C-alpha positions as CSV (number, residue, x, y, z in Angstrom):
1,X,170.0,134.1,133.5
2,X,171.6,135.0,130.2
3,X,174.9,133.6,131.4
4,X,173.3,130.2,132.1
5,X,172.0,130.0,128.6
6,X,175.3,131.1,127.2
7,X,177.3,128.5,129.1
8,X,174.8,125.9,128.0
9,X,175.3,126.9,124.3
10,X,179.1,126.8,124.8
11,X,178.8,123.3,126.3
12,X,176.7,122.3,123.3
13,X,179.3,123.7,120.9
14,X,182.1,121.8,122.6
15,X,180.1,118.6,122.6
16,X,179.3,119.1,118.9
17,X,183.0,119.7,118.1
18,X,184.0,116.5,119.9
19,X,181.3,114.6,118.1
20,X,182.6,115.9,114.8
21,X,186.1,114.7,115.6
22,X,184.9,111.2,116.2
23,X,182.7,111.2,113.2
24,X,185.4,112.3,110.7
25,X,187.2,108.9,110.6
26,X,183.9,107.3,109.8
27,X,183.5,109.7,106.8
28,X,187.0,108.9,105.6
29,X,186.4,105.2,105.8
30,X,183.1,105.4,104.1
31,X,184.7,107.6,101.4
32,X,187.3,104.9,101.0
33,X,184.6,102.3,100.7
34,X,182.8,104.4,98.1
35,X,186.0,104.7,96.1
36,X,186.6,101.0,96.2
37,X,182.9,100.4,95.1
38,X,183.3,102.9,92.3
39,X,186.5,101.2,91.1
40,X,184.8,97.8,91.3
41,X,181.8,99.1,89.3
42,X,184.2,100.5,86.7
43,X,186.0,97.2,86.3
44,X,182.8,95.3,86.1
45,X,181.5,97.6,83.4
46,X,184.7,97.2,81.4
47,X,184.5,93.5,81.8
48,X,180.9,93.4,80.5
49,X,182.0,95.5,77.4
50,X,184.8,93.1,76.6
51,X,182.6,90.1,77.0
52,X,180.1,91.6,74.6
53,X,182.9,92.4,72.1
54,X,184.2,88.8,72.4
55,X,180.8,87.5,71.3
56,X,181.0,89.3,68.0
57,X,184.8,89.2,67.4
58,X,185.8,87.3,64.2
59,X,189.5,88.2,63.9
60,X,191.6,85.7,65.9
61,X,194.2,88.4,66.9
62,X,191.5,90.7,68.1
63,X,189.9,87.9,70.0
64,X,193.2,87.0,71.6
65,X,193.7,90.7,72.6
66,X,190.2,90.8,74.1
67,X,190.8,87.6,76.1
68,X,194.1,89.0,77.5
69,X,192.2,92.2,78.5
70,X,189.5,90.1,80.1
71,X,192.1,88.1,82.1
72,X,193.7,91.4,83.2
73,X,190.4,92.8,84.4
74,X,189.5,89.6,86.3
75,X,192.9,89.8,88.0
76,X,192.2,93.4,89.0
77,X,188.8,92.4,90.4
78,X,190.4,89.5,92.4
79,X,193.0,92.0,93.8
80,X,190.2,94.4,94.8
81,X,188.2,91.6,96.5
82,X,191.3,90.3,98.3
83,X,192.1,93.8,99.7
84,X,188.6,94.3,101.0
């Protein structure tokens, strides 16, 4: 009787190992999705900061620099959305 339970446990372990193999690519893809989302959130946060600085900027050169930075960030956001 012990052998029956033991072989059942081995079958369960094999089944579990096979299930883990098929689950790993899902983890990798969800990790990739999380990394993309984190990158997007970071870009949006930087964009919000630049927009706020633009509201109070008085120096024309500084304003131009902020506008260039804003264009750059918006380009990065478009790239990220295009790749998704």
